[in-house]
VEXNUDO-441336 format. One record per residue (C-alpha): residue in one letter; x, y, z. Coordinates in steps of 0.5 Angstrom, whole numbers, padded with zeros to 4 digits, always signed. Layout:
<sites>
AXYZ/...
</sites>
This chain:
<sites>
M+0160+0297+0114/N+0164+0290+0115/I+0171+0291+0118/I+0173+0284+0119/G+0170+0281+0113/T+0170+0273+0112/L+0174+0269+0117/T+0180+0266+0113/A+0186+0262+0114/S+0189+0269+0113/A+0188+0275+0110/V+0195+0275+0107/G+0194+0268+0104/L+0188+0269+0100/G+0192+0273+0095/L+0198+0268+0095/L+0194+0261+0095/A+0192+0261+0088/G+0199+0263+0085/A+0204+0260+0090/A+0200+0253+0090/A+0200+0253+0083/A+0208+0254+0083/Q+0212+0248+0081/D+0217+0250+0087/R+0215+0251+0094/H+0217+0258+0096/E+0222+0257+0102/L+0217+0261+0107/Y+0213+0255+0107/S+0218+0250+0109/H+0218+0253+0116/M+0211+0252+0117/P+0208+0251+0122/D+0212+0255+0126/N+0209+0260+0132/A+0212+0266+0129/L+0208+0265+0122/S+0201+0263+0125/G+0196+0267+0121/V+0200+0266+0114/A+0196+0262+0110/D+0200+0255+0107/P+0197+0254+0100/Y+0199+0247+0102/I+0195+0246+0108/E+0193+0239+0109/D+0186+0237+0111/R+0184+0235+0118/G+0178+0231+0117/D+0181+0225+0119/I+0183+0228+0126/D+0179+0225+0131/K+0176+0232+0135/A+0170+0228+0139/L+0165+0231+0133/P+0159+0230+0132/K+0158+0231+0139/T+0151+0230+0143/P+0150+0234+0149/R+0148+0231+0155/D+0142+0236+0156/P+0140+0240+0149/K+0137+0245+0154/N+0143+0246+0158/I+0149+0246+0154/V+0155+0246+0159/I+0162+0250+0157/G+0168+0249+0160/W+0172+0255+0159/S+0180+0256+0161/E+0182+0263+0160/I+0189+0265+0160/T+0188+0271+0165/M+0183+0276+0167/G+0188+0281+0169/N+0187+0285+0162/P+0181+0289+0160/W+0181+0285+0153/F+0181+0278+0156/V+0175+0280+0161/E+0171+0283+0154/V+0172+0276+0151/V+0169+0273+0156/E+0163+0278+0157/A+0162+0278+0150/A+0161+0270+0150/K+0156+0270+0156/R+0152+0276+0153/K+0152+0272+0146/A+0150+0265+0150/A+0144+0269+0154/E+0142+0271+0147/Y+0141+0264+0145/G+0139+0261+0151/G+0140+0254+0154/Y+0148+0255+0155/T+0152+0255+0162/I+0159+0257+0162/D+0164+0256+0167/V+0170+0260+0167/Q+0176+0258+0170/V+0182+0263+0170/A+0190+0260+0169/D+0193+0267+0171/G+0198+0265+0165/D+0200+0258+0169/P+0200+0252+0164/A+0199+0247+0170/R+0193+0251+0172/T+0190+0250+0165/S+0191+0243+0165/A+0188+0242+0172/H+0182+0246+0169/F+0182+0241+0163/D+0182+0235+0169/G+0176+0238+0172/F+0172+0239+0166/I+0173+0232+0164/A+0171+0229+0171/R+0165+0233+0170/G+0163+0231+0163/V+0162+0238+0160/D+0160+0238+0153/V+0165+0243+0150/I+0171+0246+0152/V+0174+0253+0150/V+0181+0254+0152/D+0185+0261+0151/P+0192+0257+0151/T+0198+0259+0156/D+0202+0254+0153/V+0202+0252+0146/V+0205+0245+0146/G+0201+0244+0153/T+0195+0245+0150/A+0195+0240+0145/T+0196+0235+0150/D+0191+0237+0154/A+0186+0238+0148/Q+0188+0230+0146/R+0186+0228+0153/A+0179+0232+0153/V+0178+0229+0146/D+0180+0222+0148/A+0174+0223+0153/G+0169+0225+0148/I+0169+0232+0149/P+0171+0237+0143/V+0176+0243+0144/I+0175+0250+0141/A+0181+0255+0142/I+0181+0262+0142/G+0186+0268+0142/T+0193+0263+0141/V+0193+0258+0136/P+0196+0251+0139/D+0201+0247+0137/A+0199+0244+0130/T+0198+0237+0133/A+0193+0239+0137/P+0186+0236+0136/V+0182+0242+0137/V+0176+0244+0132/T+0179+0250+0130/T+0182+0257+0134/L+0178+0263+0133/L+0182+0269+0133/A+0184+0276+0129/N+0190+0274+0124/P+0196+0276+0129/F+0201+0276+0123/E+0197+0281+0118/G+0195+0286+0123/G+0202+0287+0125/F+0204+0287+0118/E+0200+0292+0116/S+0202+0296+0122/G+0209+0295+0121/R+0209+0297+0113/Y+0205+0303+0115/A+0210+0305+0120/A+0216+0305+0115/D+0212+0309+0110/K+0211+0314+0115/I+0218+0314+0117/G+0220+0315+0110/K+0226+0312+0106/D+0231+0318+0108/T+0231+0316+0116/D+0234+0309+0118/I+0229+0306+0123/V+0232+0304+0129/A+0227+0300+0133/G+0226+0297+0140/V+0220+0291+0141/T+0216+0290+0147/I+0213+0283+0146/G+0207+0279+0151/T+0211+0273+0152/L+0216+0269+0147/G+0214+0262+0146/N+0206+0264+0145/S+0204+0264+0137/T+0200+0270+0137/S+0206+0274+0141/E+0211+0271+0136/S+0207+0272+0130/R+0205+0279+0131/T+0212+0281+0132/T+0214+0278+0126/G+0208+0281+0122/L+0211+0288+0125/I+0218+0286+0122/S+0216+0283+0116/G+0211+0289+0114/I+0217+0294+0115/V+0221+0289+0111/Q+0216+0290+0105/A+0216+0297+0106/R+0223+0298+0106/S+0224+0294+0100/D+0219+0298+0096/Q+0223+0304+0098/F+0230+0302+0096/G+0228+0298+0090/L+0230+0291+0093/G+0224+0287+0089/L+0222+0283+0095/S+0215+0279+0094/R+0210+0279+0099/E+0213+0272+0101/D+0220+0274+0100/A+0219+0280+0105/T+0215+0275+0110/L+0221+0270+0110/Q+0226+0276+0111/G+0222+0278+0117/F+0221+0271+0120/K+0229+0270+0119/L+0230+0277+0123/F+0225+0275+0128/Q+0229+0269+0129/Q+0236+0273+0130/L+0232+0277+0135/K+0230+0271+0139/T+0237+0268+0139/R+0241+0274+0140/G+0237+0280+0142/S+0238+0284+0136/F+0239+0285+0129/N+0241+0289+0124/W+0239+0289+0116/P+0243+0294+0113/E+0240+0293+0106/G+0233+0296+0109/H+0236+0301+0114/F+0233+0297+0119/E+0235+0295+0126/V+0232+0293+0132/V+0236+0294+0138/G+0233+0290+0143/I+0227+0286+0145/Q+0223+0286+0152/P+0217+0282+0155/G+0211+0286+0157/G+0206+0281+0159/W+0201+0285+0154/T+0199+0290+0160/E+0200+0297+0160/E+0205+0297+0166/G+0209+0291+0163/G+0210+0296+0156/L+0212+0301+0161/K+0217+0297+0164/G+0219+0294+0157/A+0220+0301+0154/E+0224+0304+0160/D+0229+0298+0159/L+0230+0299+0152/L+0230+0307+0152/A+0235+0306+0158/G+0241+0304+0153/H+0238+0307+0147/R+0234+0313+0148/D+0238+0317+0143/R+0238+0312+0138/I+0231+0309+0138/N+0226+0312+0134/L+0220+0307+0134/I+0217+0302+0139/L+0214+0296+0136/A+0209+0294+0141/E+0205+0287+0140/N+0199+0290+0143/D+0195+0297+0145/F+0196+0296+0152/M+0204+0295+0151/G+0204+0301+0146/I+0200+0306+0151/G+0206+0304+0156/A+0211+0305+0151/L+0208+0312+0150/T+0209+0314+0157/A+0216+0312+0158/I+0217+0316+0152/E+0214+0322+0155/N+0218+0321+0161/I+0224+0322+0158/G+0222+0328+0154/R+0222+0325+0147/K+0214+0325+0146/G+0213+0326+0138/Q+0221+0324+0137/I+0220+0316+0138/Q+0214+0313+0134/V+0210+0307+0137/A+0206+0302+0132/C+0202+0297+0135/A+0200+0290+0132/A+0194+0289+0135/D+0187+0291+0139/G+0184+0297+0137/F+0181+0299+0143/R+0177+0305+0143/V+0182+0309+0147/S+0188+0307+0142/L+0183+0310+0136/D+0183+0316+0140/L+0191+0316+0141/I+0191+0315+0133/R+0186+0320+0131/D+0190+0325+0136/G+0197+0323+0132/D+0200+0320+0139/M+0200+0313+0136/L+0202+0311+0129/S+0197+0305+0128/T+0195+0299+0131/G+0192+0292+0128/T+0185+0290+0128/N+0183+0285+0134/S+0177+0286+0137/A+0176+0282+0144/R+0168+0282+0143/A+0169+0279+0136/N+0173+0273+0139/G+0168+0272+0145/E+0162+0273+0140/A+0165+0268+0135/V+0166+0262+0139/M+0159+0262+0142/M+0157+0263+0134/L+0161+0257+0133/I+0159+0253+0139/N+0151+0254+0137/D+0152+0252+0130/I+0155+0246+0132/F+0150+0244+0137/R+0144+0247+0134/N+0145+0248+0127/G+0148+0242+0125/F+0154+0245+0122/D+0160+0240+0120/A+0166+0243+0124/N+0170+0237+0122/D+0175+0240+0117/L+0177+0247+0119/P+0184+0250+0119/V+0187+0249+0126/G+0187+0257+0126/S+0181+0261+0123/H+0183+0268+0123/F+0179+0274+0122/P+0183+0278+0116/G+0187+0283+0119/A+0188+0291+0118/A+0192+0297+0120/I+0188+0302+0124/T+0191+0309+0122/R+0190+0316+0122/E+0187+0316+0115/N+0182+0311+0117/V+0181+0311+0124/D+0174+0315+0124/S+0171+0309+0119/Y+0173+0304+0125/I+0170+0308+0131/D+0163+0305+0133/P+0157+0310+0135/D+0155+0304+0140/A+0159+0307+0146/T+0159+0301+0150/N+0163+0297+0145/P+0170+0298+0147/F+0173+0296+0141/F+0172+0298+0133/K+0166+0297+0129/F+0166+0289+0127/D+0162+0284+0124/V+0163+0277+0126/P+0163+0272+0119/P+0163+0265+0119/V+0168+0260+0119/R+0171+0257+0113/S+0173+0250+0112/I+0180+0248+0109/P+0176+0246+0102/E+0173+0252+0102/L+0179+0256+0103/R+0183+0252+0097/N+0177+0255+0093/
</sites>
């Protein structure tokens, strides 16, 4: 079964591309793009990137031993470990690759130092999981100036980055579908009072996942209360509410009976999610009925915090991303509402498949979007069994890695 489907600029976007692009007047939503919080939302007015120098085509120094410099944001989370291990397994399957993995531990200065080292050594290609979206754009430019192409994973860097592309699950869409599902399960007769745990503000994946969760709830509430919001309208409203959350620390949307009382950083870890949820519940334990967690680990931490105050089953948890096997079990058992599809194994394999296509199969990667997203979906109690992989070695859901698509292909 093909869970992920075909890589697109956004699974959201294919439905919007034809209609919105044909419209005489642009929807206000697109005037805010590109923006970290809208990463993964397809822009029907996307411009070609073929004239941007990306150090392509690239001839390796030794075609029998292509050297990859890899700067990883962290290895303190099993998700990131699996990304690297999946890439190494795929590289070994192909043969003739050397991967030098350096870990930034979330420090942009370390990422920059990794680039310095890779450039000095003359690696054939650099893979980067960005610690800072603007800093990565600068680092990538230095690499390209030195004749080394750069492929990003996990987080889309600033739009000015001369990267070949970024390979990642669609951060917005996974959040959108999970948020919409959560609102549907809570129902129109109950006001939604939520708290948010986010990996880190300023990270495009973090901000887009969270905006997706909020926008999905907005769409569901619009449907429930007959507000008549289109998909673009709901996305725009969710974006504006997230901006309020960033600047004020909370928001209230009376028309949708939807309020977020606080946002806490969780660093993508279970421990961070526990601490973030504890801080949210400390001031609002009797009001909150939903925790929106950016990823599974923070969601699992939130479940612990909820159980610790004796409100298990009364406060729901919906996650924007991951689909770890342990989360699938929690969803099947009814302890977690939902999560979004985001396989580390798929990410690791996808980057090696692209590198192999570029260096050995003559693939023209010069006009790819800055973000090549796996279409997102929500994993819920109703569909979780279809996502469970019989291969017990896979810590995620079942998936197929599809090919990337160029900007002209996306327009068609």
